[in-house]
C-alpha positions as CSV (number, residue, x, y, z in Angstrom):
1,M,0.0,0.0,0.0
2,K,1.0,3.6,-0.5
3,L,0.7,5.5,2.9
4,G,1.0,9.1,3.7
5,I,2.0,10.5,7.1
6,I,1.5,14.2,7.7
7,G,3.9,15.0,10.5
8,L,7.2,13.0,10.8
9,G,7.7,13.9,14.4
10,W,8.4,11.8,17.5
11,L,5.6,9.4,16.6
12,G,5.3,9.9,12.9
13,L,9.0,9.1,12.0
14,P,9.3,5.7,13.8
15,L,5.8,4.9,12.4
16,A,7.2,5.5,8.9
17,K,10.2,3.3,9.6
18,S,7.9,0.5,10.9
19,L,5.6,0.7,7.9
20,L,8.5,0.6,5.5
21,S,9.8,-2.6,7.3
22,K,6.4,-4.1,6.4
23,D,6.9,-3.4,2.7
24,H,4.6,-0.4,2.4
25,Q,5.5,2.7,0.4
26,V,5.5,5.8,2.6
27,I,5.2,9.5,1.8
28,G,6.1,11.6,4.8
29,T,5.9,15.4,5.4
30,T,7.4,18.0,7.7
31,R,6.7,21.7,7.8
32,S,10.3,22.9,7.5
33,R,12.9,20.4,8.6
34,S,14.5,17.5,6.8
35,V,14.5,13.9,8.1
36,N,17.2,11.4,8.3
37,L,15.6,8.5,6.6
38,S,16.8,6.9,3.4
39,H,14.8,4.1,1.9
40,E,13.9,3.1,-1.7
41,R,10.2,3.1,-0.8
42,F,10.2,6.4,1.2
43,S,9.7,10.0,-0.1
44,H,9.8,13.1,2.0
45,V,8.3,16.5,1.1
46,M,8.1,19.8,2.9
47,F,4.4,20.6,3.4
48,D,2.5,23.3,5.4
49,P,-1.2,22.6,5.4
50,Q,-2.0,26.3,6.0
51,H,-0.4,27.2,2.6
52,K,-0.6,23.8,0.8
53,R,3.0,24.4,-0.2
54,F,4.7,21.3,-1.6
55,S,6.9,20.5,-4.5
56,D,4.8,18.0,-6.4
57,S,1.0,17.4,-6.2
58,S,1.4,13.8,-7.2
59,Y,2.7,13.0,-3.7
60,F,-0.9,12.8,-2.5
61,S,-2.8,11.8,-5.7
62,D,-2.7,8.0,-5.3
63,L,-2.5,7.3,-1.5
64,D,-4.4,4.3,-0.1
65,V,-4.2,5.6,3.5
66,L,-3.4,9.0,5.0
67,I,-2.3,9.3,8.6
68,L,-2.7,12.8,10.2
69,A,0.1,12.7,12.8
70,F,0.7,16.4,13.3
71,T,-0.4,18.3,16.4
72,P,-2.6,21.4,16.8
73,S,-0.9,24.7,16.7
74,K,-1.4,27.3,19.5
75,A,-3.7,29.3,17.3
76,D,-7.5,29.4,17.8
77,E,-9.3,26.1,18.4
78,K,-10.6,25.7,14.8
79,T,-7.2,26.2,13.1
80,Y,-6.2,22.6,13.5
81,A,-9.5,21.4,11.9
82,K,-9.0,23.8,9.0
83,D,-5.5,22.4,8.5
84,C,-6.8,18.9,8.4
85,V,-9.5,19.8,5.9
86,R,-6.9,21.4,3.6
87,V,-4.9,18.1,3.6
88,I,-8.1,16.1,2.8
89,D,-8.7,18.3,-0.2
90,L,-5.5,16.9,-1.8
91,I,-6.2,13.2,-1.5
92,P,-8.2,10.9,-3.8
93,H,-11.8,10.1,-2.8
94,S,-10.9,6.4,-2.3
95,C,-8.2,7.2,0.3
96,K,-8.9,6.1,3.9
97,V,-7.8,8.5,6.7
98,I,-6.6,7.9,10.3
99,L,-6.7,10.9,12.6
100,L,-4.4,10.6,15.6
101,G,-6.4,12.4,18.3
102,S,-6.1,12.4,22.0
103,S,-7.9,10.9,25.0
104,G,-7.5,14.4,26.5
105,I,-10.7,15.3,24.6
106,Y,-12.8,13.6,27.3
107,P,-14.2,15.8,30.2
108,K,-11.9,16.5,33.1
109,R,-13.9,14.8,35.7
110,D,-14.3,11.4,37.4
111,G,-15.8,8.7,35.3
112,L,-15.2,5.8,32.9
113,F,-15.0,7.2,29.4
114,T,-15.7,5.2,26.3
115,E,-16.0,5.9,22.6
116,E,-19.7,4.8,22.7
117,N,-20.6,7.6,25.1
118,Y,-18.5,10.2,23.2
119,P,-18.6,9.4,19.5
120,A,-16.7,11.4,16.9
121,G,-17.9,15.0,16.7
122,S,-19.7,14.9,20.1
123,I,-17.1,17.0,21.9
124,K,-16.3,20.4,20.4
125,N,-14.5,22.2,23.3
126,N,-11.0,22.0,21.9
127,A,-9.0,21.8,18.7
128,I,-9.1,18.1,18.4
129,G,-12.8,18.0,19.0
130,Y,-13.4,20.4,16.1
131,A,-11.1,18.3,13.9
132,E,-13.1,15.2,14.7
133,L,-16.3,17.0,13.8
134,A,-15.0,18.4,10.5
135,L,-13.4,15.1,9.3
136,S,-16.2,12.8,10.4
137,S,-18.8,14.9,8.5
138,M,-16.6,14.9,5.4
139,L,-15.2,11.4,5.3
140,R,-17.8,9.3,7.1
141,E,-16.9,5.6,6.6
142,R,-13.4,6.5,5.2
143,L,-12.3,7.8,8.6
144,T,-11.0,6.1,11.8
145,I,-10.0,8.2,14.8
146,I,-7.5,6.9,17.3
147,R,-7.6,8.8,20.6
148,L,-4.1,8.4,22.0
149,G,-3.5,8.4,25.7
150,G,-0.5,10.2,27.1
151,L,2.5,9.0,25.1
152,I,5.6,7.6,26.8
153,G,8.7,6.3,25.1
154,P,12.3,7.0,24.2
155,H,13.3,10.6,25.0
156,R,9.7,11.4,26.1
157,Y,9.4,11.1,29.8
158,P,7.0,13.7,31.3
159,V,8.5,13.6,34.7
160,T,11.5,15.5,33.3
161,A,9.5,18.6,32.4
162,M,7.4,18.2,35.6
163,A,10.5,18.3,37.8
164,K,11.6,21.5,36.1
165,S,8.2,23.3,36.2
166,G,8.2,24.3,39.8
167,K,4.7,23.1,40.2
168,V,3.2,20.9,42.9
169,Y,1.3,18.0,41.3
170,Q,-1.7,16.0,42.6
171,S,-0.6,12.6,43.7
172,N,-4.0,10.8,43.6
173,E,-4.8,11.3,40.0
174,R,-5.2,8.4,37.6
175,L,-3.0,8.3,34.5
176,N,-4.1,7.2,31.0
177,L,-0.9,6.3,29.2
178,I,0.2,4.5,26.1
179,H,3.7,3.4,25.0
180,R,4.9,4.6,21.6
181,E,5.3,1.0,20.5
182,D,1.6,0.3,21.2
183,A,0.5,3.6,19.4
184,I,2.4,2.4,16.3
185,G,1.1,-1.2,16.8
186,L,-2.5,-0.1,16.9
187,I,-2.2,2.2,13.9
188,E,-0.7,-0.7,11.9
189,Y,-3.4,-3.0,13.2
190,V,-6.1,-0.7,11.9
191,I,-4.5,-0.5,8.5
192,E,-3.8,-4.2,8.2
193,H,-7.3,-5.2,9.3
194,K,-9.1,-2.4,7.4
195,I,-10.8,-1.1,10.5
196,W,-12.6,2.0,9.1
197,N,-15.4,4.2,10.4
198,E,-14.4,3.7,14.0
199,T,-13.4,5.8,17.0
200,I,-10.8,3.9,19.1
201,N,-9.3,4.7,22.5
202,A,-5.6,3.8,22.5
203,C,-4.6,3.4,26.1
204,A,-2.9,0.9,28.4
205,S,-5.2,-1.2,30.5
206,E,-3.8,-0.2,33.8
207,H,-4.1,3.3,35.3
208,P,-1.5,4.1,38.0
209,F,-1.7,7.0,40.3
210,K,0.4,10.0,39.1
211,G,2.4,10.4,42.3
212,V,3.5,6.8,42.6
213,Y,4.1,6.4,38.9
214,Y,6.2,9.5,38.3
215,T,8.2,9.1,41.5
216,E,9.2,5.7,40.3
217,M,10.0,7.0,36.8
218,A,12.2,9.7,38.3
219,R,14.0,7.0,40.3
220,K,14.6,5.0,37.2
221,L,16.0,8.0,35.4
222,G,18.2,8.9,38.4
223,M,16.6,12.3,39.1
224,E,14.7,14.0,41.9
225,P,10.9,13.6,41.5
226,P,8.7,16.6,41.3
227,P,6.7,17.5,44.5
228,F,3.3,16.0,45.0
229,E,0.5,16.6,47.4
230,E,-2.3,14.3,48.3
231,K,-5.8,15.7,47.8
232,Q,-9.0,14.1,46.8
233,K,-8.6,11.0,44.7
234,T,-9.7,11.4,41.0
235,E,-10.9,8.5,39.0
236,R,-10.9,9.7,35.4
237,I,-10.4,6.4,33.4
238,I,-10.2,6.1,29.6
239,S,-11.4,2.7,28.7
240,N,-9.4,0.7,26.0
241,K,-12.1,-2.1,25.9
242,H,-13.1,-1.3,22.3
243,S,-9.5,-1.6,21.0
244,L,-9.3,-5.0,22.8
245,D,-12.6,-6.1,21.4
246,L,-11.3,-5.2,17.9
247,G,-8.6,-7.7,18.5
248,Y,-5.5,-5.6,19.3
249,T,-3.2,-7.0,21.9
250,Y,-1.1,-4.4,23.8
251,I,2.6,-4.9,24.0
252,Y,2.6,-3.0,27.3
253,P,-0.8,-3.1,29.0
254,D,0.7,-2.0,32.3
255,P,2.6,1.4,32.4
256,D,4.6,0.1,35.3
257,K,6.2,-2.3,32.8
258,F,7.0,0.4,30.2
259,P,10.8,0.3,29.4
260,I,12.7,3.3,30.6
261,A,15.9,3.9,28.7
């Protein structure tokens, strides 16, 4: 298959490498920087969705699947949705689309949150919500949305920034995390099994408390943990049941077992 990845960043670039290893052809984009990836089935193009600037329109003309792996800008909430729509204007009508969203779209309150309760387009209070609404209304059965939990993996350990922030964090808060290997694995599973017209939470099965988890992560990294305070326990859980029902098996279902380099 010929696959496009808009955004060869921390997640998009290793995703491209993994897809190439499975004999796919991959077209990848960045807004301004080059990437260090040389492969006979890989092409890279500079592309800014806001200006549709790229060197050759044929890059997008015969894609089988497009993966939107770029993140919202800090502009107004609807800018990201507009950028996504500009990209969709360039692909063939037969092309399937995967939007990499975020489990952060769910309300900031206690509860067990599932895709069934909050289908695509039902939450419009942030940039990703507007993008889900715009793309689901345009693409319908051609779209699958993967709502990623907090990403953890090589060179991305939130406790580092937390320790430098000077803030005091709530210890008794549940975490909804996913390792980068599982994010890539689930994306590839969707493509391989042709799982379209779905909204899928991508999140580890276990939900450790923030204080315990990041204190242990700091220990593994050989650094002082950020300060925590114990207030009322919060039980905001993002359910991954639907992804399991679809047949995906998590490599790291328990964040306590995530490898720390």
